[in-house]
N, C-alpha and C positions, 0 to 999 in steps of 0.2 A: 504494500500500500504506500503510495507516494503522498507525502504531506507537502503542501505549498504554503509559502509565507511571503511571496513577492521578492525574495532575496536570493534564494539558493537553487533555483531551477536550472538544470543542465540541459544542453542540447540533446544528450542521450535520453534524459527523462522524457523530453518531448517525443522522441522517436518511439520509446517504449509505450507511452500512452496512446499515441496516434496509430501505431502499427501493431502493437502487441496487446492493447486493451487493458493495460495496468490501471487499477482503480486509483482515485485521487480523493483526498480530503483536505480540509483546511486545518492548519496547525493552530494551537492555542495562541501563538503569537499573532497569527493573521487575524483571529477573532478580535483580539485586543486592538489591533491597528484599525480594523474596520469600525469598531465602536467609537474609537477616538476621532476618526475623521468624520463620521456621521454626526457626532456631537457638534463639531464646528459648523457644519451646514445648518443644523437645527438652530443653533445660536444666531447665525446670520439671518435666518428667516424670522425668528422672533424679534430681532432688532430691525427688521425691514431694511437690511443693507442691500445695495445694488450688487448682484452677483450675476456675471454673464451666464446665460443659459439656464438660470434658475429663476431670477426675477426679471429677466429680459428675454427677448427673442434671440434667434441664432444668426450667425454670419452677419450679413448686411442689415439684418433686422434687430441687431443688438440695441439699437436706439429706442426700441419700443418696450415700454415697461409692461410687465405681466402682473395683473392683480392676483392676490392670494387665491381666489376661488378658481383660477384657471391654471395654476401652476402644475397640478398633476396632469391636466389635459395637455399642457404644453409638452410634457415628457412623452406621453403616449402618442401624440400627433407627430413628434419627431421621428419615432420609429416608422410610423405609417408613411410619412412624407418622404423619408429618406430611403425607404425600401424600393429603390428604382433600378435595381440591378437587372441585367439582361445576360444572354449567352448561356453556354453550357453550365450546368451546375458543378460545383466543386466536388471532388471525390471525398468519400467519408474520412479518409486519413487526414486530409487538409482541414475538414470541419472539426474533427477531434482536436487537432493542434490549435485551431483558432479558439475553441472553447477553453482549452487548458490555458493558453496564453492570456486570454481575456480575463479569466478567473484569477490568474496569478498577478496580473497588473492591478486588478481591483484590490486583491488581498494585500498589496503593498501599503495600503492605507492612506492614499492621497486622492481618493475619488469621492468620498462622502456618500457611500451607498450602504444598504443594509446587508447584514450577513445572509439573510434569507435569499437575497438576489444571487449572491455568489454560490450559495448552496444549490440553488436551482440549476445553474450551469453545470455544476459537478454531478448532480443527479442525472442530468441528460447524458453525461459521459458514462456514468456507471451503468445506466440502463440501455446504452446504445440507442438512444432516442435523439437523432441528430437533425438540426435544422437543414432545410434545403436552401443552399446559398448559391445564387448565380455568380459566375466568375468575373463578370465585367461590370464596370460602373464607377470604379474608384480612380481618382487622379493622384492618389498618394499624398494628400495633404488635407488638413482637418481630420486626418486619419483615413482609414478605408471605410468611408461613411456608408455607402450603399451595401457592401457585403456585410458589414457589422450590423447594420439595421436588419438585414434578413436573418442574421445569426440570432438576434434578440427578439425578432418579431413574434415567435411562438409564446413568449412570456405573456403577450396580450391575447393569446388564443388565435392569432392570425398566422397566415403563411402555411407552409407544409413542413413535414418532418419525415425522416426515414426511421421507422421503428424496427430495429434489427433487420434492416435491409428493405423493408416494405414501405413504400412511399404513400402517405395519406395526409389529410388535413391535420394541422398541428393540434387542434383541439381534441381530435380523436386519439392521436398518438399519446398525448399527455394523459388523457382520461384512462387509457389502457395501463398506465403505470401509476395511476392514482393521483394525478396532478390536475389542477385547473388553472385558469388564467390568473395573473397577478395584476394588481394595480400599482403602477410605478409611482414613486414619490419624487420629491424635488431633486433634480440633478441626475436621477438614475438613467433616464433615456440618453442624456448627453454622455454620461460616463460609459455607457455600453457601446456607443458609436464612435467616440473619439479615440483613435488608437491605430496602431500599425499591425494589427494581428493577422490580416490576410498576408501582407508582405512577409512578416516574420514567420508565419506558419509555413508558407511555401518555401521561403528561404531556408529555414531550419531543416526541413525534410530534404530539400534539394542539396544542402550542404552535406548532410549525412550520406546521401547517395553519391555525391561527388567524391567523397573520400574513398568509398568502395570502388568507384569507377577508376580512379587514378591507380590504385593498387592493382586492379584487374588489368589495366592498360600495360603495366610493367610485365605482367605474366604473359599476356598475349604477344607483346613485342619480343619477349625472349624466345618464344616459339618461332616467330618470324626470323629473328636473328640467326637461329640455328638452321632453319630451312634454307637461308641464303648464305650460310657459312660465314657469318659475320665475324668481325675482329673485336673481341672483348677487351683488348688493351685500352680502348677509349673509355672504358668504365673503371679504370684503375683508380684506387684511392689517391695515388699521387697526382693524377690528372685533376681531379675535382678539388683536391686540397688547396691547390694554388689559385683557385678561383672559388672561394669557399661559400658559395650560396647554399644555404641549408637544404633546399629542395633538391638540388643537383647531387649533393653528398648522399642524401637519403635514397634517391633513385638509383644512383650508381651502386650503392651497397646492396640494394634489393636485387638489382640485375646480377651482381656477382654471385649472390646466394642462389638465384634461380638458375644460373648457367654453370654452377659448380659441377664438375664431373662430365660435362658435355664432350662428346667426340665429334661433334658437327661444326664447332667453331673453328676458326683458322687464325693464323698468325700473320703479322704484316709481311708482305712479299710472297706469301705462300700462294695466294690466288690474286691478290691485289695489295697495294700498299695501304690503302685506307678505304673505309666504307663511305657510301653516300650519307648525306646528313640525316636522313630518316632513320638510319641505324646508328651512325656514329654520335649523333647529338641527342639521343634519347634522354640522357641525364639532364641536359640543359633545357629541353622542351618540356618533358614531363615534370622536371624539377621546378620550372617556373610556375606551372599550374599548381603544384603542391604549395607553393608560397602564396599564390592567390587564395587557395582554399584556407590556409592558415589565417590570412588576414580577414577573410569573410567570417570565419569561425569566431574571431575575436569580436567583430562587430555584432554578430548575432547573440553571442553570449551576454553582452551588455544589454542588448535589446530585450531579451526574453525576461529580464528581471527589472525592467524599467517602468516608470509611471508615464504613460503616453496620453493622459487625459488632459482636458482643458475645460474650465480652470482647474488648477491643482489646489488641494486642501493641505495645509500644514498645521497639524494639531499642536505642535509645540509652541507655535506662535499665534495660533488661533486665527490664521488668515486664509483667505481664498484668493489665489493669484492667477491671472491669465498669462499664458505663455505659449510656446510653440513646440512643446514636446511631441505633439501628434504628427509633426512634419516628417515625411518619409525619406528625406534626402540621405541620411546616413545609410539606410538600407538600399535605397535606389541605386546609388553609385556602386555599392558593394555587390549587389546582385548583377548589375551590368558587367562588372569586373569578373564575376564568376562565370557568366556566359561566355565571355571572351576567352578565359582560360580553358574552359571545356571545349570550345570550338577548336582551339589549337591542338588539343589531344585528338580530336576526330580528324583534323587535317593531316597530322603526321601519320596517323593510322592508315588513312587512305593512300598516302604515298608509299607506305610499306606494302599495301595490297597490290598497288601497281607494279612494284618491283617483283613481286612473286608471279603475277600472271603474265608479265612481259618477258618472253624468252630471250630478248636481247640484253636483259638486265639480270635475269635469274639463273641461267644455266639449267633451268627446269623445262619440262615439256610445255609447249605453248598453251597458255591459259589453263595450265594444270590438268590437262587431260591426255591420256595415252591414245586418244582417237582423234588427233588433230585433223582438221579438214571436215570430216563428217560431223564432228562435235566442236562447238564453240567453248566447251568447258565452262570455266568461271569468268569468261570475258565480261558478261553483263553484270556480274556481281560488283566489279569495279565501277561500272557506270552508276549502279545504285549508290555505292559509297560516295562517288563524286557528287551525285545529286543531293544527298543528305548533307555533305560538307558544304556545298554551295548554299543550301538553305540555312545552315547554321551561321554562315557568314552574314547573311541578311539579318538574322535574328540577333547577331552580336552587335549590331548598331545600338549604341546606348539609348535607352528610353529616357534616362535621366537628363539628357541635354535638351529635352523638349519641355515646354510649359504652356498651358492655356489657362488664363485667369478665370476664376469662378466666383460665384456669390457676389455679383455686381462689382467685381474688381476688388472686393475686400480681400479675397484669397488670390493675390495677384502673382504668386510664384509657387508652382506646385511641382512635385517630384516625379510624377508618373511611375512611381516605384511599383505599383501593382502590375503595370504592363511589363516592367522588367522581371517581376516574379513569374508571371504567366509564361513569358517567352523562355525563361530559364527551364521550365518544365519541358518545353519542346526541345531545347538544346540538349538536355539530359537524355531524353528518349532517343533522339537521333544519334547522339554520341555513343550510347549503348549499342545501337544497331550497327554503327560503323565498326565498333570493336567486335561485335558478333560476326560480321562479315570477315574481318581479319582472322578471327579465330577459326572459322570454317576453312578459309583459304590456307592458313598456316598449317592446319592439320592435314589438308590435302597435299600441300607441298612437302611436308615431313614424310608422308607416305612414300614419296619418291626418293627423298634424301636418306631415309633409313631411320624409322622411329626407335629402333633398338639403340641408336647412338645418342639419343637425347639425354640431357641431364636428368638425374632422378626426379627432381621437382617437376620438370615439364613433361617427362614421360608419363607421370601419373595424370597430368591434365590431358594429354593426348589419348590415353586409355579411357579416361572418363568420357571424352567427346565421342570416341569411337564406340563406346557402349550405348550412346544415344543416336549417333549418326553414322551410317556406313560411308566408306569412301565414295565420293560423288562420281556418278556416271550417268549423265543425261536423264535426270528426273526433273520434276518441277523444283527449281532452285529456291524459290521464295520461302517454302516451308523450312528448308535447311537453314536459311539465313535467319529466319525468325527463331528457330531453336538455338542457334548460336548466340543471338542476343539474349535470349531467356537464360541460357546457362551462365552468361556473364552477369546479368543483372540479379539473378537469384543467389549469387554467391558460390555456385558450384565450381567455377574456375578457381576462385581463391581457395576454397576448401581443399580442392585436389592439390593445388600447388603447395599448400602448407603441409598436407599429409606427406607429400613427397619430400619436403625439407626435413620433416621429423624422422622419416625412415632413412 
């Protein structure tokens, strides 16, 4: 059981709750923090102080005072008015992450909401009763307003939910788990919608996936290096030590482990003096992406334990202060950076695929088939990889450099971080597929080069793949490429390589 308090959530916690279904509860500290911040809001209301979004309208309408009788209505209307999302609905794992991150941000004690409100979000998580949230509509400032409004809309009995996978009206879903609609109090609607939880949820899950993808890329590249009789001297510790970027050092060490005991690699001058960049520069290219991932991890680790509401409540001072913690710029530029790094991993992978299928570069049968002429072999697999890599390059254009003012120009510079987050999902999916194509091609190439000569670590990977996919001979290739991507993404390739290392 995970306890949250707004301060100690890890990215791995987010992954376990979102993908593994771990249960969550509030800590005693969080309960105290929530009570203290709520007391500040209640005092401000009794004293009839002007508080943005509590006694005033929102955005450009902040100049309009809201009388006491309409303040609860103001919060309910905020969810109804802001639930303007469109597009495909977010997958369950992202919605779970959003609920967890929203609850953790509120639990930090700077939002002025009731414990019961946060407990409702956690009950949804425990019961697998998840709001249906459209993916598009956020500009990444004032928070992810539209997605978060849809996330909270079922509190009022509106919207839809998926109860253990079955989609139905929110009122029915909650009734099935013994819950009814809630009446929001002052500031609660605003506290639920101001935040970066769409960006942070997709970013966190994407970051965890990217870490696995980078390690998998090393394994797949080591198979290719052996199929092409690569020269591992380029990965020597002495080489990377004199340009000591941490990512390159770590990648080179991983490659040395993966290639240990191989009888397929070569020495300088044996076949050629040095390899092409797509083999020789794996530590530098993969390593640069590792450092991108490390930077993005540091940004997300701060974000998942941050107060992103506006205004913010400070119990120690008894104040309510308007600020800009909801702005998505820190995440927007980080997620754009991650898409760029992953796109480079796919790009170098595609170049290795080309070297294997091109007989002028590989020394292997043309397009990795023994039936050249009557068979095109894996020719079109490289086309597919090229198409995916080209699409990634388009998606790698930074969303964060764009801004369109909103709310009558009150919100005059926005991050577009949600767009960066959504395209990151596509870049990840396509990068996994490119690696899957390289995996299938590398195993095919190794079949000709001699799998018995592979290093122990990669021999186990080849055996695992051949247990799922036979040597390719003129069948429908798309199914094999999909299987290759699935083996990479599911962790089978990593698991096999680690087993090989241990043995």
